MIVEX-424924 format. One line per field, with one value per residue: residue number from 1; x, y, z of N, C-alpha, C, O in turn. Coordinates in steps of 0.2 Angstrom, whole numbers. Layout:
BEGIN
nr c(NUM,...)
n.east c(X,...)
n.north c(Y,...)
n.up c(Z,...)
ca.east c(X,...)
ca.north c(Y,...)
ca.up c(Z,...)
c.east c(X,...)
c.north c(Y,...)
c.up c(Z,...)
o.east c(X,...)
o.north c(Y,...)
o.up c(Z,...)
END
This chain:
BEGIN
nr c(1,2,3,4,5,6,7,8,9,10,11,12,13,14,15,16,17,18,19,20,21,22,23,24,25,26,27,28,29,30,31,32,33,34,35,36,37,38,39,40,41,42,43,44,45,46,47,48,49,50,51,52,53,54,55,56,57,58,59,60,61,62,63,64,65,66,67,68,69,70,71,72,73,74,75,76,77,78,79,80,81,82,83,84,85,86,87,88,89,90,91,92,93,94,95,96,97,98,99,100,101,102,103,104,105,106,107,108,109,110,111,112,113,114,115,116,117,118,119,120,121,122,123,124,125,126,127,128,129,130,131,132,133,134,135,136,137,138,139,140,141,142,143,144,145,146,147,148,149,150,151,152,153,154,155,156,157,158,159,160,161,162,163,164,165,166,167,168,169,170,171,172,173,174,175,176,177,178,179,180,181,182,183,184,185,186,187,188,189,190,191,192,193,194,195,196,197,198,199,200,201,202,203,204,205,206,207,208)
n.east c(4,3,6,4,8,3,11,14,29,33,32,17,9,19,21,24,11,-2,-9,-16,-19,-16,-20,-17,-26,-29,-32,-40,-43,-40,-43,-40,-42,-38,-44,-53,-61,-60,-63,-65,-63,-67,-62,-67,-63,-73,-78,-86,-88,-86,-91,-86,-89,-90,-102,-109,-113,-104,-105,-102,-106,-113,-106,-105,-103,-91,-78,-71,-57,-45,-47,-47,-43,-30,-32,-39,-49,-49,-53,-54,-46,-49,-41,-37,-23,-24,-30,-22,-16,-25,-25,-20,-6,10,19,35,36,29,37,46,39,31,27,32,27,32,25,29,20,21,28,20,10,-4,-18,-26,-26,-26,-27,-26,-30,-26,-29,-17,-15,-1,13,5,3,-1,-12,-11,-21,-9,-13,-25,-22,-12,-6,-12,-4,11,9,13,18,17,21,18,25,28,17,3,-12,-3,-2,-6,-2,-7,-2,-9,-7,-8,-15,-20,-22,-30,-43,-54,-61,-62,-76,-86,-98,-99,-91,-82,-81,-70,-65,-52,-45,-48,-43,-40,-51,-64,-77,-82,-93,-108,-103,-105,-104,-99,-98,-89,-88,-79,-70,-63,-59,-58,-62,-69,-70,-77,-77,-90)
n.north c(-6,11,27,44,59,75,89,102,113,121,123,122,128,120,109,101,100,89,91,84,68,54,38,22,7,-9,-7,4,21,32,47,64,80,89,79,77,70,57,59,57,54,41,33,21,4,1,13,21,34,39,48,51,59,72,79,69,62,53,41,32,40,39,48,50,42,37,34,18,17,11,12,25,38,50,64,67,77,78,87,104,112,123,132,141,150,152,141,131,126,117,106,88,81,79,64,56,43,44,50,40,28,32,42,59,76,92,108,125,135,148,155,159,172,174,174,164,147,137,120,110,95,80,65,57,49,38,44,52,66,83,90,102,117,125,135,131,121,125,129,142,158,159,147,132,117,99,82,66,52,41,34,25,27,42,55,72,88,105,120,134,151,164,180,183,171,162,149,146,157,164,172,185,179,163,157,161,154,152,153,148,141,127,116,121,125,131,134,128,126,117,110,104,108,102,107,108,114,117,118,131,140,130,123,112,109,99,93,86)
n.up c(0,-5,1,1,9,10,17,29,27,38,56,65,79,86,78,62,50,43,28,18,11,0,-5,-12,-13,-15,-29,-28,-24,-11,-3,4,11,25,34,45,58,52,39,21,3,-8,-23,-33,-41,-49,-54,-45,-34,-18,-3,14,29,42,37,30,40,45,38,23,7,-9,-22,-35,-52,-61,-74,-73,-62,-66,-80,-85,-96,-101,-91,-75,-65,-48,-38,-31,-18,-4,9,23,30,44,48,50,61,66,59,57,66,60,61,66,60,49,39,38,33,23,7,8,5,6,8,7,15,20,11,1,-4,-2,10,9,2,-12,-18,-32,-37,-46,-56,-67,-82,-84,-92,-100,-111,-111,-123,-137,-138,-128,-119,-114,-105,-97,-80,-69,-67,-57,-51,-42,-47,-45,-49,-45,-49,-43,-40,-47,-55,-60,-48,-48,-42,-40,-33,-27,-22,-23,-23,-36,-43,-37,-38,-30,-19,-3,4,13,15,12,-3,-18,-35,-48,-66,-75,-86,-98,-91,-78,-67,-57,-59,-70,-85,-82,-72,-55,-39,-22,-5,10,26,40,56,58,44,34,19,7,-10,-21,-37,-46)
ca.east c(0,7,3,7,5,5,12,17,36,34,28,11,8,24,22,22,4,-4,-14,-20,-16,-18,-18,-20,-27,-33,-34,-45,-40,-43,-39,-44,-38,-41,-44,-57,-65,-60,-66,-61,-66,-64,-63,-66,-61,-79,-79,-90,-85,-90,-88,-87,-86,-96,-108,-113,-114,-98,-106,-101,-112,-111,-107,-104,-101,-86,-75,-67,-51,-40,-48,-48,-37,-29,-32,-46,-49,-52,-56,-51,-47,-48,-40,-34,-17,-26,-33,-16,-14,-30,-24,-17,1,15,23,41,35,26,43,50,35,27,30,29,28,31,23,31,14,23,31,14,7,-11,-20,-30,-22,-30,-24,-30,-28,-28,-26,-15,-13,6,15,1,6,-7,-13,-12,-17,-6,-16,-31,-20,-7,-8,-12,3,14,7,18,16,21,18,20,26,29,10,0,-10,1,-5,-3,-5,-5,-3,-11,-7,-7,-22,-23,-22,-35,-49,-59,-60,-67,-80,-90,-104,-98,-85,-83,-77,-67,-63,-45,-45,-51,-40,-40,-58,-69,-83,-84,-100,-110,-100,-109,-99,-101,-93,-89,-84,-78,-63,-62,-61,-57,-67,-67,-74,-75,-80,-94)
ca.north c(0,17,32,50,64,82,92,109,114,125,120,126,126,116,103,101,97,85,95,79,62,50,31,17,1,-14,-3,9,27,35,54,69,86,91,73,78,64,51,61,55,52,35,32,13,1,1,20,24,39,40,53,50,65,74,81,63,58,48,36,33,42,39,55,50,36,39,28,14,20,8,13,32,40,57,66,67,82,76,93,110,113,130,132,147,149,152,135,125,123,112,100,83,82,74,60,54,37,46,51,33,23,35,48,65,82,98,114,131,139,155,158,161,178,175,171,158,143,132,115,107,88,77,59,58,43,38,46,57,73,87,92,109,123,124,140,128,116,127,131,149,161,158,141,127,110,93,76,60,47,35,31,23,32,48,61,79,93,112,124,141,155,171,183,183,165,157,147,146,163,165,179,186,174,158,158,162,150,156,149,150,138,121,111,124,129,129,136,126,125,111,107,105,107,102,110,106,120,116,119,138,141,124,122,107,109,93,92,80)
ca.up c(0,-6,4,0,13,9,24,29,29,44,61,68,86,88,74,55,50,37,24,15,9,-6,-4,-17,-9,-19,-35,-26,-22,-5,-2,8,13,31,37,51,60,48,33,15,-3,-11,-30,-34,-47,-53,-56,-41,-30,-11,2,21,32,46,33,28,46,46,33,15,3,-16,-24,-43,-55,-67,-78,-68,-60,-70,-87,-87,-101,-100,-84,-71,-59,-41,-34,-29,-11,-1,16,26,34,51,50,49,68,68,55,61,67,56,65,63,56,42,35,37,30,17,3,10,1,10,5,11,15,22,5,-3,-1,0,17,7,-2,-16,-21,-37,-37,-52,-58,-74,-85,-84,-99,-104,-113,-112,-130,-138,-137,-121,-115,-111,-100,-92,-74,-68,-66,-50,-48,-40,-49,-43,-51,-41,-53,-39,-39,-53,-60,-57,-44,-49,-37,-42,-27,-29,-16,-24,-24,-43,-46,-34,-41,-25,-15,2,5,20,15,7,-7,-25,-39,-54,-71,-78,-93,-98,-86,-71,-67,-51,-61,-77,-87,-81,-66,-49,-33,-15,-1,18,30,48,59,55,37,30,14,2,-15,-25,-44,-47)
c.east c(4,3,7,4,8,5,15,25,37,30,22,9,13,25,20,15,3,-10,-18,-16,-19,-16,-21,-20,-31,-36,-39,-41,-44,-39,-43,-39,-42,-42,-48,-61,-66,-63,-62,-66,-63,-67,-62,-65,-67,-82,-84,-86,-89,-87,-90,-84,-92,-102,-112,-114,-109,-99,-104,-107,-109,-112,-107,-103,-97,-83,-71,-60,-45,-41,-48,-42,-36,-28,-39,-45,-52,-55,-51,-52,-45,-47,-37,-28,-19,-28,-28,-15,-19,-30,-20,-9,5,19,30,40,32,32,46,46,31,30,27,31,27,29,25,25,16,26,26,11,0,-13,-24,-26,-27,-25,-28,-26,-31,-25,-23,-13,-5,8,11,4,-1,-7,-12,-19,-15,-10,-22,-29,-15,-9,-8,-5,5,12,13,15,20,17,21,20,27,22,7,-8,-6,-4,-2,-6,-2,-7,-4,-11,-6,-14,-25,-23,-27,-41,-55,-57,-65,-70,-83,-96,-103,-91,-87,-79,-76,-65,-57,-45,-48,-49,-41,-46,-61,-76,-85,-91,-102,-108,-105,-104,-102,-96,-94,-85,-85,-71,-61,-64,-59,-63,-65,-72,-72,-80,-84,-95)
c.north c(6,23,39,55,71,86,99,109,116,121,125,123,120,110,104,97,94,89,90,73,58,43,26,10,-4,-11,2,15,30,42,59,75,88,85,74,73,59,53,59,54,46,35,25,11,1,8,24,28,40,45,51,56,67,76,75,59,52,42,37,34,42,46,55,43,39,32,24,16,17,9,20,33,48,59,67,72,79,81,98,111,120,129,139,145,149,145,129,122,117,106,94,84,77,70,57,47,38,47,44,28,26,40,54,71,88,104,120,136,147,158,161,167,179,172,165,154,138,126,111,100,84,70,60,51,43,39,50,64,77,90,100,111,123,129,137,123,119,130,139,152,160,152,136,120,105,87,70,54,40,31,30,23,38,52,67,84,100,116,131,145,162,174,183,177,160,155,147,152,163,172,179,181,168,159,159,157,154,151,152,147,131,116,114,128,126,131,134,125,118,107,108,103,106,105,108,112,118,117,126,138,136,122,117,108,104,93,86,78)
c.up c(0,-3,3,5,11,16,23,30,36,49,63,74,88,83,67,55,43,34,21,13,3,-4,-9,-13,-13,-25,-34,-23,-16,-4,2,9,20,36,44,52,55,41,27,9,-6,-19,-32,-41,-52,-55,-51,-36,-24,-7,9,25,38,43,31,34,48,42,26,11,-4,-18,-32,-45,-61,-70,-72,-68,-65,-78,-90,-92,-100,-93,-81,-65,-53,-37,-33,-21,-9,6,17,30,41,53,51,56,70,64,59,61,62,61,62,58,49,37,33,32,24,13,7,6,5,6,9,10,16,16,0,0,1,7,15,2,-6,-18,-26,-37,-43,-53,-65,-76,-86,-91,-103,-105,-115,-119,-131,-139,-129,-116,-111,-106,-96,-86,-74,-66,-58,-47,-47,-42,-47,-46,-48,-46,-50,-38,-46,-52,-56,-53,-46,-44,-40,-36,-29,-23,-17,-25,-31,-46,-43,-38,-37,-20,-10,2,12,21,10,3,-14,-29,-45,-59,-74,-85,-92,-92,-79,-70,-61,-53,-68,-79,-86,-75,-60,-44,-26,-11,7,21,38,50,56,48,32,25,9,-3,-20,-31,-44,-54)
o.east c(9,-2,13,-2,14,0,17,27,42,26,23,7,11,30,17,13,6,-15,-24,-10,-25,-10,-27,-15,-37,-42,-42,-35,-50,-33,-49,-33,-48,-39,-45,-66,-71,-64,-55,-72,-57,-73,-56,-66,-67,-87,-85,-80,-95,-81,-96,-78,-97,-107,-118,-117,-111,-96,-105,-112,-104,-117,-111,-100,-100,-85,-68,-57,-40,-37,-48,-36,-41,-23,-44,-41,-58,-59,-45,-58,-41,-51,-33,-28,-15,-29,-30,-14,-18,-33,-17,-7,2,22,30,44,33,31,49,48,29,36,21,37,21,32,23,25,13,26,27,9,-2,-10,-25,-22,-32,-19,-34,-20,-36,-20,-27,-9,-2,6,13,7,-5,-1,-13,-23,-19,-10,-24,-33,-13,-15,-5,0,1,13,18,10,26,11,27,15,27,22,9,-10,-6,-10,4,-13,3,-13,0,-15,-3,-18,-31,-25,-27,-44,-61,-52,-71,-67,-82,-97,-106,-86,-92,-73,-80,-63,-56,-44,-51,-53,-43,-46,-62,-80,-88,-95,-99,-111,-107,-100,-107,-90,-100,-79,-90,-67,-57,-70,-58,-68,-59,-78,-67,-86,-81,-98)
o.north c(7,23,38,56,72,86,101,104,114,117,131,118,115,106,109,93,95,90,91,72,60,42,26,8,-2,-12,4,14,31,42,58,74,89,85,71,71,56,48,59,53,45,36,23,14,0,8,30,27,42,46,49,57,63,75,75,53,48,37,43,31,45,49,59,39,42,27,27,18,21,7,21,31,52,57,68,71,77,79,98,111,123,126,141,140,145,144,124,116,113,101,96,86,71,73,57,47,34,45,44,25,22,42,54,71,89,105,120,140,151,165,164,167,183,167,161,157,136,128,109,99,85,69,63,47,48,36,52,66,75,92,103,106,121,128,139,120,115,132,142,148,160,151,137,118,105,86,70,51,35,25,34,18,38,53,68,84,101,117,134,144,165,171,183,176,154,160,148,151,164,176,175,180,169,162,157,156,158,145,158,151,129,112,110,134,120,131,138,123,114,102,114,98,109,106,106,113,117,118,126,137,137,120,118,108,104,94,80,73)
o.up c(4,-5,5,5,9,19,18,33,39,48,63,75,92,85,65,59,38,37,20,15,1,-2,-10,-10,-14,-27,-39,-21,-17,-4,2,9,20,42,49,48,54,37,27,10,-5,-20,-31,-46,-58,-59,-52,-34,-24,-7,10,24,38,46,31,34,52,43,24,12,-5,-18,-35,-42,-66,-69,-68,-73,-66,-82,-96,-91,-98,-89,-85,-61,-53,-33,-34,-19,-11,10,13,33,45,59,53,56,74,65,64,56,62,66,56,53,45,31,28,28,20,15,8,3,7,0,15,6,13,16,-5,6,6,8,20,-2,-3,-19,-24,-39,-44,-50,-69,-73,-89,-96,-108,-100,-119,-122,-126,-141,-125,-110,-106,-102,-91,-86,-78,-64,-54,-41,-50,-39,-47,-44,-48,-46,-53,-37,-51,-48,-50,-55,-45,-43,-42,-34,-33,-18,-13,-28,-32,-52,-45,-41,-39,-17,-11,0,16,26,5,6,-16,-27,-48,-58,-76,-90,-87,-90,-74,-72,-59,-49,-72,-74,-88,-73,-59,-44,-25,-13,9,19,40,45,51,47,26,28,6,-2,-23,-31,-42,-56)
END
């Protein structure tokens, strides 16, 4: 079983914090950002997508039916995550065994000027090359991109932390979604989004 933890580079309340995780198990994918009370999304070999969280009462709820995870081609957007810097101390602590047993990827949150951060996560078919025109598939300016080829399918993360490149922006009453291009959009035509808000301003927005 291969597990990837997305973690903070700096310490918050004395510890590095887990922002999210991805785990392949028996050809199924489990992932989450925040990980509050056992929350997670699962994408199964039959193509079904399920969500377990405080919003679902801690029980798995089917969210969608997609291409079986072993059969998809190209890339597949798993979701856009919004969280605020002030929420980081509430995230789970990183333990020393996490560095020894799993893949870890540190994000230097403090190097990003925005008080809010977005992470776009995707599955990518191994060896896939994005087609032209590149304008429709390139990340927003100042984005940080990382592809984890140690996992199959590949996991791609795009970190957005500048006021001018966020796709999901918090407001005084909810949040606003924006469209950048065909690949990077939180407001694409025909998309429906769900959200969960708990523990300060941690919000998850997942494409259905």
